N, C-alpha and C positions, 0 to 999 in steps of 0.2 A: 240802402236803407229800405226797411219793410214798410208797405203801406199800412196806415192805421186801420185796424179792424175793430169796430166797436164790440164790446163784450155781449155775449148771448144773454138772454134772460136767465138761463139756468146758472151761468157763471156769476151773474150779479146776485141771484138768490143765495147761492152757496157762500159767497163773500159776505153778504149781509147777515146771513145766519151765523157764520163763524165769528163775525165781529160782534154780533149781539150776545152770543154766549160768552165771549171774552169779556165784554163790558159787564155782564151780569156777575161773572166770577170776580172781576176787579172790584165791583161794588160790594160784594160779600166780604172780600179781603179787607177793604177799607173799613167796613162796619165792624168786623171782628177785631181789627187793630185798634180802632177808636175805643171800642168797649174794653180792650185790653189796657189802653192808657188810662181809662177811668176806673180800672180795677174790677170791672164786671165780668170780663172774659179772661181766663188763664192763658197768658202768653209768656214766652221765655223772656228773660231779661234783655237779651240782645235783639229783640224784635224791631225796636226803633232804628237801631243802626242797620239792620238787615233790610228794612224797607227803603232805606236811602241807597245803599250800595247795590242792591239788585236792579234798580232802575237803570243805572249806567250800563251794567252788563247787558241787560236786555236791549237797550237802545243800540249799543254797539253791535250786538248780534243781528238785530234787525236791519241795521244799516248795511252790514256785509251781505246779508241775505238778498236785500233788494238790489244792491249794486251788482251782485253776482247774477241775479236773474236778468237785470237790464243788459248786462254785457253779453248774455246769451241770447238777446233778442226776444225775451219773454213779452207777453202781452201785459198791458197795464194791470189787468186783473190778476194775472200770475205774480206780478211783482208785488201787488198789495198782499196777496196770500202769503208770499215768501216773507214779507216784513212782519205779518201778523203771527206767523208760526212761532217764533221764539218768545213773543210776548204772551201768547195764549198758553204756551208750555209752562211759563212761570205763574200766570194767574191760576191755572188749573192746579198746579202743585201747591201754591200757597193756600188756596181755598181748602184743599184736602188736608194739608198739614195743620192749619189752624183749627179746622173742625174736629180733627182727631185730638187736639189738646184739651178739649173740654172733658173728655173721658179719661185722659192720662194725667 
């Protein structure tokens, strides 16, 4: 077993920044979807079903990523980043897709 090495300040800053960006994108997606439900923002008819189904896929992908990192002996920070990556990929894509719908 590897001895526990606390994360460096730069690792914590990077993880914090990536988490903050993902949370900001998630909040934007929530706002656009809520506006779509109220008829203020143009969203596709399948958006409500999509917002439910994508969460399960993201959770499964994040679980596999963090477990794979853990089995390779990754640090806790690296495991957190591995779990964050698939979630961030979806929030980024959703924010961009929903923002484009206003012009389309």
